[in-house]
C-alpha positions as CSV (number, residue, x, y, z in Angstrom):
1,M,99.7,100.9,116.3
2,K,97.0,101.1,119.5
3,V,93.7,100.1,118.0
4,V,90.5,100.9,119.1
5,A,87.7,97.9,117.4
6,L,84.5,98.9,116.5
7,V,82.6,95.4,117.8
8,S,79.0,94.3,116.6
9,G,79.0,91.0,118.4
10,G,79.8,89.5,115.2
11,K,82.8,86.8,114.1
12,D,83.8,89.6,111.2
13,S,84.3,92.3,113.5
14,C,86.1,89.7,116.2
15,Y,88.0,88.4,113.6
16,V,89.7,91.4,112.4
17,M,91.0,92.0,115.6
18,M,92.3,88.8,116.1
19,K,94.2,89.9,112.6
20,C,95.6,93.3,113.8
21,I,96.9,91.5,116.6
22,Q,99.0,88.9,114.4
23,Y,100.1,92.3,112.6
24,G,101.6,93.6,115.5
25,H,98.8,95.9,116.3
26,E,97.4,96.7,120.2
27,I,93.8,96.5,120.8
28,V,93.6,99.5,123.6
29,A,89.4,99.9,123.9
30,L,86.2,98.3,122.1
31,A,83.7,100.8,120.9
32,N,79.8,100.3,120.0
33,L,76.6,102.0,118.8
34,L,73.7,100.5,121.2
35,P,70.1,100.3,119.0
36,V,67.7,103.2,121.0
37,D,65.7,100.2,122.9
38,D,68.3,98.2,124.3
39,S,65.7,95.2,124.5
40,V,64.6,95.6,120.4
41,D,66.9,94.0,117.9
42,E,67.2,96.4,115.0
43,L,67.1,94.9,112.0
44,D,67.4,98.3,109.7
45,S,70.5,99.6,110.5
46,Y,72.6,100.6,107.6
47,M,76.1,100.2,109.0
48,Y,75.9,97.9,112.0
49,Q,74.7,94.4,113.1
50,T,72.8,94.8,116.3
51,V,70.9,91.6,116.8
52,G,72.4,90.2,119.9
53,H,73.5,93.5,121.0
54,Q,73.1,93.2,125.2
55,I,75.8,90.9,125.1
56,I,78.7,92.9,124.1
57,V,79.1,94.7,127.5
58,S,80.5,91.1,128.5
59,Y,83.4,91.8,126.0
60,A,85.0,93.9,127.9
61,E,85.4,91.5,131.2
62,C,86.1,88.7,129.0
63,M,89.0,90.5,127.2
64,N,90.2,92.9,129.9
65,V,89.8,95.9,127.5
66,P,87.5,98.8,128.0
67,L,84.2,99.1,125.8
68,H,82.7,102.7,125.2
69,Q,79.2,102.5,123.9
70,K,77.2,105.2,123.0
71,L,72.9,105.1,122.6
72,S,72.2,105.9,119.1
73,Y,69.2,107.7,118.4
74,Q,67.7,107.0,115.1
75,M,69.1,104.4,112.4
76,T,69.6,107.2,109.3
77,P,72.8,106.7,107.4
78,D,73.6,110.3,108.4
79,D,73.0,110.2,111.7
80,E,74.8,106.5,112.1
81,V,77.5,107.8,110.9
82,E,77.6,110.6,113.0
83,D,76.8,109.0,115.9
84,M,79.8,106.9,115.5
85,F,82.0,110.1,114.8
86,V,81.1,111.1,118.6
87,L,81.9,107.8,120.0
88,L,85.6,107.6,118.9
89,S,86.3,110.8,119.3
90,E,85.4,110.6,122.8
91,V,87.5,107.5,122.8
92,K,90.4,109.3,121.0
93,R,89.7,112.1,124.1
94,Q,90.4,109.6,126.8
95,I,93.3,107.4,125.1
96,P,94.7,109.7,122.9
97,S,97.5,107.2,122.4
98,I,95.1,105.7,119.7
99,T,95.8,105.8,116.3
100,A,93.6,102.8,114.5
101,V,90.3,101.9,114.1
102,S,89.6,98.8,113.3
103,S,86.3,97.3,111.8
104,G,84.7,94.2,110.0
105,A,84.1,95.1,106.7
106,I,84.5,92.4,103.9
107,A,82.8,93.4,100.8
108,S,80.7,96.5,101.9
109,D,81.9,99.8,100.1
110,Y,78.8,101.6,102.1
111,Q,80.2,100.4,105.6
112,R,84.1,100.7,104.3
113,L,83.6,104.4,103.3
114,R,82.2,105.8,106.1
115,V,84.5,104.3,109.1
116,E,87.3,106.0,105.8
117,S,85.4,108.9,106.7
118,I,85.4,109.2,110.1
119,C,89.1,108.1,110.4
120,S,89.8,110.7,107.7
121,R,88.2,113.3,110.2
122,L,90.1,111.8,113.2
123,G,93.2,111.6,111.7
124,L,92.6,108.3,112.6
125,V,94.0,104.8,109.9
126,S,91.4,102.9,109.4
127,L,92.2,98.5,109.6
128,A,89.9,96.3,107.6
129,F,92.1,93.3,107.5
130,L,88.9,91.0,105.8
131,W,88.7,93.5,102.8
132,K,87.5,92.0,99.7
133,Q,89.1,88.3,100.8
134,D,87.8,85.1,99.7
135,Q,84.5,84.3,101.4
136,T,84.4,80.8,101.7
137,L,88.7,81.2,102.6
138,L,87.9,83.5,105.7
139,L,85.1,81.6,106.8
140,Q,87.4,78.2,107.0
141,E,90.2,80.3,108.3
142,M,87.9,81.9,111.3
143,I,86.7,78.6,112.7
144,A,90.0,77.1,112.3
145,N,91.5,79.8,114.3
146,G,89.0,79.5,117.2
147,I,86.5,81.8,116.7
148,K,82.5,80.2,118.3
149,A,79.6,81.9,117.1
150,I,76.3,80.8,116.6
151,L,73.7,82.5,114.1
152,V,71.4,84.8,115.7
153,K,69.8,86.5,112.5
154,V,69.0,84.6,109.1
155,A,67.2,86.0,106.4
156,A,68.0,84.1,102.9
157,I,66.7,81.0,101.0
158,G,67.8,77.7,102.3
159,L,68.0,79.1,105.8
160,D,65.6,78.1,108.4
161,P,64.9,80.1,111.2
162,S,63.4,77.0,113.6
163,K,66.3,75.2,112.3
164,H,69.5,76.9,112.1
165,L,69.7,80.2,114.6
166,G,71.6,79.3,117.6
167,K,73.6,76.7,115.6
168,D,77.5,77.2,116.0
169,L,79.2,78.8,113.0
170,A,81.4,75.5,112.5
171,F,78.4,73.3,112.4
172,M,76.6,75.5,109.9
173,E,79.8,75.7,107.8
174,P,79.3,72.3,105.5
175,H,75.1,73.7,104.8
176,L,76.7,77.4,103.9
177,L,78.9,76.2,101.6
178,K,76.2,74.0,99.5
179,L,73.6,77.3,99.7
180,K,76.5,79.3,97.8
181,E,76.8,76.1,95.3
182,L,73.2,75.9,94.5
183,Y,71.8,79.8,95.0
184,G,75.1,81.8,94.9
185,S,75.1,83.0,98.4
186,N,77.7,84.7,100.6
187,V,79.1,82.2,102.7
188,C,80.4,84.8,105.1
189,G,76.4,86.6,105.0
190,E,77.8,89.6,103.2
191,G,74.4,89.7,101.3
192,G,72.7,89.7,104.7
193,E,71.7,86.2,104.5
194,Y,72.2,85.8,108.1
195,E,74.4,87.2,111.5
196,T,76.7,85.6,113.7
197,L,77.1,86.2,117.5
198,T,80.3,85.4,119.0
199,L,80.4,83.8,122.2
200,D,84.3,82.4,122.4
201,C,87.6,83.3,120.7
202,P,91.0,83.7,121.4
203,L,90.7,86.7,122.7
204,F,88.6,85.9,125.1
205,T,91.4,85.1,128.0
206,R,89.5,85.5,130.9
207,A,86.3,84.0,129.9
208,R,83.8,82.7,127.9
209,I,79.9,84.0,127.3
210,V,77.5,80.9,128.0
211,L,74.3,81.8,126.5
212,D,71.5,79.8,129.4
213,E,68.3,81.1,127.6
214,F,67.1,82.6,124.3
215,Q,63.8,83.6,122.2
216,V,63.2,82.7,118.5
217,V,61.4,85.9,116.9
218,L,60.0,85.0,113.3
219,H,59.7,89.1,112.1
220,S,59.1,87.5,108.3
221,P,57.3,84.3,107.6
222,D,58.3,84.3,104.3
223,S,57.9,80.7,102.7
224,I,61.1,81.2,100.5
225,A,63.4,83.4,102.5
226,P,61.5,83.5,106.4
227,V,63.6,86.3,108.6
228,G,64.1,85.6,112.3
229,V,66.7,86.5,115.0
230,L,67.5,85.0,117.8
231,H,67.0,86.9,120.9
232,P,69.2,86.3,123.9
233,T,67.2,86.2,127.7
234,I,69.7,84.7,130.2
235,F,73.7,84.4,130.0
236,H,76.4,84.0,131.7
237,L,80.7,84.3,132.0
238,E,82.4,81.4,132.3
239,K,85.8,81.8,133.9
240,K,88.9,80.9,131.5
241,G,91.9,79.4,133.1
242,N,93.2,80.9,136.4
243,P,91.7,84.6,136.7
244,D,92.0,87.0,139.5
245,P,89.3,86.5,142.4
246,G,86.7,88.3,142.3
247,S,84.0,88.3,140.6
248,L,84.1,89.4,136.1
249,E,80.8,90.8,136.0
250,D,81.5,93.4,139.1
251,E,84.4,94.2,138.0
252,P,84.2,98.6,138.1
253,G,85.9,100.4,135.3
254,L,85.6,98.7,131.9
255,V,82.2,99.7,130.4
256,F,82.3,103.9,129.3
257,E,78.6,105.0,128.2
258,V,79.3,107.8,125.9
259,Q,77.0,110.9,125.7
260,G,76.7,114.2,124.0
261,D,76.2,114.9,120.4
262,G,80.0,115.8,119.8
263,P,82.9,117.5,120.5
264,N,82.6,121.5,120.1
265,T,86.5,121.6,119.0
266,P,86.4,121.6,115.2
267,E,86.3,117.6,114.1
268,S,89.4,117.1,112.4
269,T,92.8,116.9,114.2
270,H,94.7,115.9,111.1
271,Q,93.3,117.8,107.9
272,L,95.3,120.9,106.5
273,D,95.0,124.5,105.4
274,N,93.1,123.9,102.0
275,G,94.4,127.4,101.7
276,I,98.0,128.1,100.3
277,V,99.7,130.1,103.1
278,D,103.1,132.4,101.9
279,V,102.9,131.0,98.6
280,V,105.7,131.9,96.7
281,E,105.9,135.0,94.2
282,H,105.4,134.0,90.8
283,K,108.9,134.4,88.9
284,R,107.4,134.0,85.9
285,T,110.8,133.4,83.6
286,R,111.2,130.4,85.7
287,V,107.6,128.4,84.8
288,N,107.1,127.0,81.6
289,L,103.9,125.1,80.4
290,S,103.1,122.4,77.7
291,K,99.2,121.3,76.8
292,T,98.4,118.9,74.6
293,G,95.5,119.8,72.4
294,K,92.9,117.2,72.9
295,E,89.6,119.5,74.1
296,N,88.0,117.1,76.5
297,T,91.0,114.9,78.0
298,F,93.9,116.3,78.2
299,S,97.4,116.9,79.7
300,I,98.8,120.2,81.1
301,C,102.6,119.8,82.4
302,C,104.5,122.6,84.5
303,W,108.3,122.8,85.6
304,L,110.7,125.4,86.4
305,K,114.0,127.0,85.1
306,D,116.5,126.4,87.5
307,S,119.1,129.6,88.2
308,S,121.3,130.8,90.8
309,E,119.6,133.7,91.3
310,S,116.1,131.6,91.3
311,S,117.1,128.5,93.2
312,T,114.7,127.9,96.0
313,G,113.6,124.5,97.6
314,L,111.2,122.2,96.8
315,K,108.4,123.7,98.8
316,E,108.5,126.7,97.2
317,D,109.2,125.3,93.6
318,L,106.4,123.0,94.0
319,E,103.7,125.7,95.2
320,T,104.5,127.7,92.3
321,V,104.1,124.8,89.7
322,L,100.8,124.0,91.7
323,T,99.5,127.1,91.4
324,E,100.4,127.5,88.0
325,I,98.7,124.1,87.1
326,E,95.6,125.7,89.0
327,T,95.7,128.4,87.1
328,Q,95.6,127.0,83.7
329,I,93.0,124.4,84.8
330,L,90.6,127.0,86.2
331,K,90.9,129.1,82.6
332,H,89.2,126.0,81.3
333,G,86.7,126.2,83.5
334,L,87.7,123.4,85.3
335,N,88.9,122.6,88.7
336,W,90.5,119.7,90.6
337,K,87.4,117.5,90.6
338,N,88.3,117.1,86.7
339,V,91.6,115.8,87.4
340,L,92.0,112.2,86.8
341,Y,95.8,111.3,87.4
342,I,98.8,113.5,88.8
343,H,102.6,112.9,88.0
344,L,104.6,114.2,90.8
345,Y,107.9,114.2,89.7
346,I,110.3,115.7,92.4
347,S,114.2,116.1,92.7
348,D,115.3,114.4,96.1
349,M,113.0,111.4,97.7
350,N,114.5,112.6,100.7
351,E,112.1,115.6,101.0
352,F,108.9,113.0,100.3
353,A,107.0,114.4,102.8
354,V,107.5,117.8,102.0
355,A,106.4,117.2,98.8
356,N,103.3,115.2,100.2
357,E,102.7,117.8,102.6
358,T,102.6,120.4,99.9
359,Y,100.3,118.6,97.7
360,V,97.6,117.8,99.9
361,K,97.1,121.7,100.3
362,F,95.6,122.0,96.7
363,I,94.2,118.3,96.3
364,T,92.2,117.4,99.0
365,Q,88.6,114.8,99.0
366,E,87.0,118.1,99.6
367,K,88.1,119.6,96.2
368,C,87.7,116.1,94.8
369,P,83.8,115.1,95.5
370,F,84.0,112.6,92.6
371,G,87.4,111.0,93.7
372,V,90.8,112.1,94.2
373,P,93.0,111.6,91.2
374,S,95.2,109.0,91.2
375,R,98.8,109.4,91.3
376,S,102.9,108.4,90.7
377,T,105.5,110.0,92.4
378,I,109.0,109.4,91.1
379,E,112.6,111.1,91.3
380,L,114.0,112.3,88.7
381,P,117.3,114.0,88.1
382,L,115.9,117.6,87.5
383,V,118.5,119.8,88.6
384,Q,121.2,117.5,86.4
385,A,118.5,118.5,83.3
386,G,118.4,122.6,84.2
387,L,115.3,122.4,86.1
388,G,114.1,123.4,89.1
389,K,113.3,120.6,92.1
390,S,109.3,119.8,91.2
391,Y,107.9,119.0,88.0
392,V,104.2,117.9,87.9
393,E,102.0,116.6,84.7
394,V,98.2,116.3,85.3
395,L,95.5,114.5,83.2
396,V,92.5,116.5,82.9
397,A,89.3,115.7,81.4
398,N,86.4,118.5,81.1
399,D,83.1,115.6,82.3
400,H,82.6,114.4,85.8
401,S,82.2,110.3,84.1
402,K,85.2,109.3,86.0
403,R,85.3,106.1,88.3
404,V,87.7,106.8,91.1
405,L,88.9,103.9,93.8
406,H,89.9,105.1,96.6
407,V,90.8,102.4,99.3
408,Q,92.2,104.2,102.7
409,S,91.9,101.0,105.0
410,I,94.9,99.2,106.1
411,S,93.7,95.2,104.6
412,S,95.4,91.8,103.3
413,W,93.9,93.4,99.3
414,A,96.2,95.9,98.4
415,P,98.0,99.0,99.4
416,S,96.1,101.8,101.3
417,C,96.2,105.2,100.0
418,I,95.5,107.0,102.9
419,G,96.0,110.2,101.9
420,P,94.0,112.6,98.9
421,Y,95.4,110.2,95.8
422,S,93.6,106.8,95.0
423,Q,94.8,103.1,93.6
424,A,92.8,103.8,90.0
425,T,90.6,105.8,87.8
426,L,88.3,104.7,85.0
427,H,87.8,107.2,82.3
428,K,86.5,106.6,78.8
429,G,87.6,102.9,78.7
430,V,91.3,103.5,80.4
431,L,91.8,102.4,83.5
432,H,94.8,104.7,85.3
433,M,96.2,102.8,88.3
434,A,98.5,104.4,90.7
435,G,102.0,103.7,90.8
436,Q,102.3,100.3,92.7
437,L,105.4,98.9,94.6
438,G,106.0,96.4,96.4
439,L,104.0,96.6,99.8
440,D,102.8,93.6,101.6
441,P,99.2,95.0,102.0
442,P,98.6,94.2,105.6
443,T,101.7,95.3,107.1
444,M,102.3,98.3,104.2
445,N,106.5,97.2,104.5
446,L,108.0,96.7,101.3
447,R,109.3,93.4,100.4
448,N,113.0,92.8,101.4
449,E,114.0,89.9,99.0
450,G,115.5,92.5,96.1
451,A,114.0,93.8,93.3
452,V,112.5,90.9,91.7
453,A,110.4,90.2,95.0
454,E,109.0,93.9,94.9
455,L,108.4,93.2,91.3
456,N,106.4,90.3,91.9
457,Q,104.8,92.0,94.8
458,A,103.9,95.2,92.7
459,L,102.0,92.6,90.1
460,K,99.9,90.9,92.7
461,N,98.9,94.4,94.2
462,S,97.9,95.6,90.9
463,E,96.1,92.3,89.8
464,A,93.8,92.8,93.0
465,I,93.2,96.4,92.0
466,A,92.3,95.7,88.3
467,E,90.0,93.0,89.3
468,T,88.1,95.3,91.3
469,F,87.6,96.4,87.8
470,R,86.3,93.3,86.3
471,C,89.4,93.0,84.0
472,S,93.1,91.8,84.8
473,I,96.4,92.7,83.6
474,S,97.3,89.6,81.9
475,S,94.5,90.4,79.5
476,S,93.3,94.1,79.6
477,A,97.1,95.9,80.1
478,I,98.2,98.2,76.6
479,L,100.9,99.6,78.5
480,F,103.2,98.8,81.8
481,V,105.4,101.7,83.1
482,I,108.4,100.1,84.9
483,F,110.2,102.6,87.2
484,C,113.7,101.1,88.7
485,S,115.9,102.7,91.0
486,A,119.6,103.3,90.1
487,R,120.0,101.1,92.8
488,T,118.7,97.8,91.3
489,T,121.9,96.0,90.4
490,Q,122.2,94.5,87.0
491,S,121.7,91.2,87.6
492,E,118.5,91.9,88.5
493,K,117.8,94.0,85.9
494,N,118.5,91.4,83.8
495,Q,115.6,89.1,85.2
496,L,112.7,91.4,85.9
497,H,111.6,91.6,82.6
498,E,111.4,87.7,82.3
499,K,109.8,87.5,85.8
500,F,107.4,89.8,84.6
501,V,106.3,87.8,81.2
502,S,106.6,84.6,83.4
503,F,104.0,86.1,86.0
504,L,101.7,87.4,83.0
505,D,101.7,84.3,81.3
506,L,100.6,82.3,84.5
507,A,97.8,84.7,85.0
508,K,96.4,84.5,81.3
509,S,96.6,80.6,81.9
510,S,94.9,80.7,84.9
511,R,91.9,82.8,84.2
512,R,91.3,81.4,80.5
513,V,90.8,85.0,78.8
514,S,90.1,84.6,75.0
515,K,90.6,88.2,74.4
516,V,94.3,89.4,75.4
517,I,96.0,92.6,74.7
518,D,99.7,92.4,74.0
519,P,101.3,95.3,76.1
520,I,104.1,97.3,75.7
521,F,106.5,97.8,78.0
522,L,108.3,100.7,78.8
523,Y,111.1,100.5,81.5
524,I,113.0,103.9,83.2
525,L,115.8,103.8,85.2
526,V,115.4,107.0,88.0
527,P,117.9,107.8,90.6
528,D,115.3,107.0,93.9
529,L,111.7,105.7,94.4
530,P,109.7,106.2,97.6
531,K,110.0,104.3,100.3
532,R,113.6,103.2,98.8
533,A,111.6,101.0,96.7
534,L,113.8,99.3,93.5
535,V,110.7,98.7,91.2
536,E,107.5,101.0,91.1
537,V,104.8,99.9,87.9
538,K,102.4,102.1,86.7
539,P,99.9,100.3,84.1
540,V,97.4,101.5,81.9
541,L,94.4,99.4,81.1
542,Y,91.6,98.9,78.7
543,V,88.4,98.1,80.6
544,E,85.3,98.0,78.2
545,E,82.5,99.9,79.0
546,D,79.0,98.8,78.3
547,S,77.5,102.6,77.5
548,E,79.8,103.3,75.0
549,D,79.4,102.6,71.2
550,D,82.2,100.0,70.0
551,E,82.1,100.7,66.4
552,T,85.2,101.8,65.1
553,R,85.5,105.1,63.4
554,Q,86.4,104.0,59.5
555,E,87.4,107.3,57.8
556,Q,90.7,107.4,56.9
557,L,93.0,110.8,57.5
558,G,94.4,110.6,54.3
559,E,97.7,108.3,53.9
560,G,100.0,112.1,53.9
561,D,103.2,113.0,52.6
562,Y,105.7,111.1,55.1
563,S,108.6,112.6,53.3
564,C,107.8,116.1,54.4
565,L,110.4,116.2,57.1
566,G,113.1,114.9,55.0
567,Y,112.2,111.1,55.4
568,E,111.1,108.5,53.0
569,P,109.5,105.4,54.5
570,E,112.2,102.8,55.4
571,K,111.7,98.8,56.9
572,W,114.4,99.5,59.9
573,H,112.1,102.8,60.8
574,Q,109.4,100.5,62.1
575,D,112.0,98.4,64.3
576,C,112.0,101.7,66.3
577,V,108.4,101.9,66.9
578,Q,105.6,100.1,68.9
579,K,102.0,100.6,68.9
580,R,99.0,99.2,70.0
581,V,95.5,100.2,68.6
582,V,92.5,99.1,71.1
583,D,88.8,98.9,69.2
584,G,89.9,102.1,67.0
585,K,89.6,104.4,70.4
586,I,93.0,104.1,72.1
587,C,96.5,104.3,70.0
588,V,99.5,103.8,72.3
589,T,102.7,104.2,70.8
590,V,106.4,104.1,71.8
591,L,109.2,105.4,69.9
592,S,112.9,104.2,71.1
593,I,115.8,105.8,69.7
594,S,118.9,104.2,70.8
595,A,122.6,105.2,70.0
596,E,122.8,102.7,67.1
597,V,119.5,104.4,65.7
598,M,121.3,107.8,65.7
599,R,124.4,106.6,64.2
600,K,121.9,105.5,61.0
601,L,120.1,108.7,61.2
602,V,123.2,111.0,61.6
603,E,125.9,111.3,59.4
604,T,127.7,114.4,60.9
605,S,129.6,114.4,64.4
606,G,128.1,117.7,65.4
607,E,126.0,117.2,68.6
608,E,123.2,120.0,67.8
609,K,122.9,118.9,63.9
610,Q,122.2,115.3,65.7
611,L,119.7,116.1,68.1
612,E,117.9,117.9,65.4
613,K,118.0,115.1,62.7
614,V,116.9,112.9,66.0
615,S,113.8,115.2,66.9
616,R,112.4,115.4,62.8
617,F,112.9,111.8,62.9
618,C,110.6,111.4,65.9
619,V,108.1,113.9,64.7
620,Y,107.8,112.0,61.7
621,L,107.2,108.5,62.6
622,L,105.3,109.7,65.6
623,N,103.2,111.8,62.6
624,K,103.0,109.0,60.4
625,T,102.1,106.3,63.0
626,L,98.8,108.4,63.8
627,S,97.9,109.2,60.5
628,E,98.1,105.1,59.5
629,N,96.0,104.6,62.2
630,S,93.3,107.3,61.2
631,F,94.1,108.9,64.7
632,S,95.4,112.5,64.6
633,W,97.7,115.1,66.9
634,Q,94.1,116.6,68.3
635,D,93.5,113.1,69.8
636,T,96.2,113.3,71.7
637,T,96.3,113.4,75.3
638,S,99.5,112.8,76.3
639,L,103.0,113.2,75.0
640,R,106.0,112.3,77.1
641,I,109.8,112.6,76.0
642,H,111.8,111.0,78.2
643,F,115.2,111.6,77.3
644,S,118.8,110.0,79.1
645,T,121.0,112.8,81.2
646,S,123.8,111.2,79.5
647,L,123.2,113.3,76.4
648,G,124.2,116.5,78.7
649,V,121.4,118.8,77.3
650,S,119.5,121.5,79.3
651,V,115.8,120.8,78.7
652,E,115.6,124.4,77.6
653,R,117.6,123.6,74.7
654,L,116.1,120.0,73.5
655,S,112.7,122.0,73.9
656,D,113.8,124.3,71.5
657,I,115.0,121.7,68.8
658,F,111.6,120.0,69.2
659,E,109.4,122.5,68.9
660,T,111.2,123.3,65.8
661,A,110.7,119.7,64.6
662,F,106.5,120.6,65.2
663,K,106.3,123.6,63.8
664,E,107.9,122.6,60.8
665,L,105.5,119.6,60.5
666,N,103.2,122.3,61.2
667,E,103.9,124.6,58.2
668,M,104.3,121.6,55.9
669,S,100.7,119.5,56.9
670,H,99.6,123.3,56.5
671,G,98.5,124.8,60.4
672,V,96.0,121.4,60.7
673,T,98.3,119.3,63.1
674,M,98.2,121.8,66.1
675,D,97.7,125.5,67.3
676,S,101.5,126.7,67.0
677,S,100.5,130.0,69.3
678,K,99.9,127.4,72.3
679,E,102.1,125.7,74.5
680,P,104.1,122.6,73.4
681,V,102.1,119.1,73.2
682,F,105.1,117.5,74.8
683,N,106.6,117.5,78.2
684,L,110.6,116.4,78.1
685,V,111.0,114.0,80.9
686,P,114.9,114.0,81.9
687,V,115.8,109.9,83.2
688,L,118.7,108.0,84.2
689,G,118.1,105.7,80.8
690,V,115.2,104.1,79.6
691,G,114.6,101.2,77.3
692,N,112.2,98.7,76.4
693,S,113.4,95.7,77.9
694,S,115.1,96.0,81.8
695,A,118.2,94.7,80.8
696,S,119.2,97.0,78.1
697,L,117.9,100.9,79.2
698,D,120.2,102.6,76.8
699,N,118.0,104.5,74.7
700,I,118.7,108.4,74.3
701,I,115.1,109.4,73.7
702,T,111.8,107.6,73.7
703,C,108.8,108.8,73.1
704,E,105.2,108.1,74.8
705,L,102.4,108.6,72.8
706,F,99.0,108.0,74.2
707,S,95.9,109.0,72.0
708,L,92.3,108.8,72.8
709,R,89.3,109.3,70.2
710,S,86.4,110.7,71.6
């Protein structure tokens, strides 16, 4: 990409430019905000380093890259952001080929989010390759790679203006590491401990900056953490190599001053219409819904029946489905900002772009002020199962307590989410993570060494996201759903689970955690995944929240008559069930029905009778598991029933069979299980195969039940 680099004069903004070039991008312009008074170092900027700004104009000559500057009229959070918007708008107008902006953000969410917001408004990509990097390693890396920078501001215990201002970063490294050890200081200055001015680096191909004279100004004579700045007074450029003849300082056309308060044209060049245009007329006979009974956290699922008369394209089907879901959410007095997670299932991954364009007409950052939902996108054999081309499930909460992690900048931390879906959403102690592909974060390219390499990278990405919430996938995961593409070879499938467990074991040993949740693994074989990936991992984690009351509810719901559906408990029944109960709040159950289990259950050879028997057995075991662990059906947030298309049965027919089984349960429990007048509580999800191990994906039906006690 062609990049405009935000430069402050500090080491971070220079080093991120070097990382941009390392990853194949081109720096075509520099952008900088000046303080109101060019002779004064502004110490209170919310967004940008301004100490030493007098020298930044020289960067254009040193790099032979144009510099665009704007006078910042007032140092307030909103105004600084708007100034930057005006500045970058003008740069983009003058250089239309620019598609990305680089910034030196390392740990500041304040800075990163505002740069991302501006990029979103201008249709640009944010590049923040230093984001979330280990600061000790990063400092060492900068020095080793030729960043020559001096300290121009100090404001921390252990840093003395009279001793340390003007000192080179390499000289200061041992002292900064010692301060980290003694006081927990940020060695890269991310806590405001110090600021730097870069005088030379490999990007300065034409000249380096030589500081001839400067003044040290003491702003705060605090005895513990005095604040002082270095104010450059005289400097010159020293030519490198054999540059073109002529004075570098006199070369015209490299520095541009940006005037005005912003473009008169609409500020966004890429925002899509938030309204739906030409939405297909609802064909009510096609729309099917399911909804769980829990009132404060529940799932709504919508799919379409398929027929030769009503069959339309993916765009029209998805518009119909999302419109219906929006209608259902509004009926509860809620809207898209209450959605925590979205499962987007489509019939053809080749139409992913069409699906995404349709999706962003409904779910936007403007509609979700508390953060956009997390999402996974999967291709399913929808048409083969008698469905339309789109199928959507949303998880909804009736409060605003969710915490959303949405990093849109491309970095070395974890894959960016450029668009209206986030990396993870935390709600009621449950961390719902977006589906993770094996993407190399700084390049956003898939690992190309096969399924095992993709899995390993996807797990690294998942761990990076988990660490942001102060947890780990190795100790906090309740459930891993792993989608495998049909293009994955059997040899690779045989290795996946073993490699997965090895990764978690290694992570556990390195973290030395005392409390570990033993997760459930569910492998699902699907036709295709985004970017033609072979593996996608969807982790669900439990994150203890301090504000929660951790007392476990002990009252029993009664042992129940488990034989009400015609079954007496047998030992082998429990071999079909995996369950995890966490702190009495969460119950995750995975119930697997293999061909062998079906043979045990069914004596008759009639297919219809087999499925009826299996459905009743599933409902019986799920009910038994909930009751034994003091959960009820009213605690259910989601129930997915994955079924193999090898069954040769349509979703419509299978839905009728399971509805009948649930009605029987409801009648036998005197109506306390669920409201039979409402939609089904389960989603039927057609897949190519499913299993508890990647090597054996031969379950006929697998139930995935998630219950959350309020």
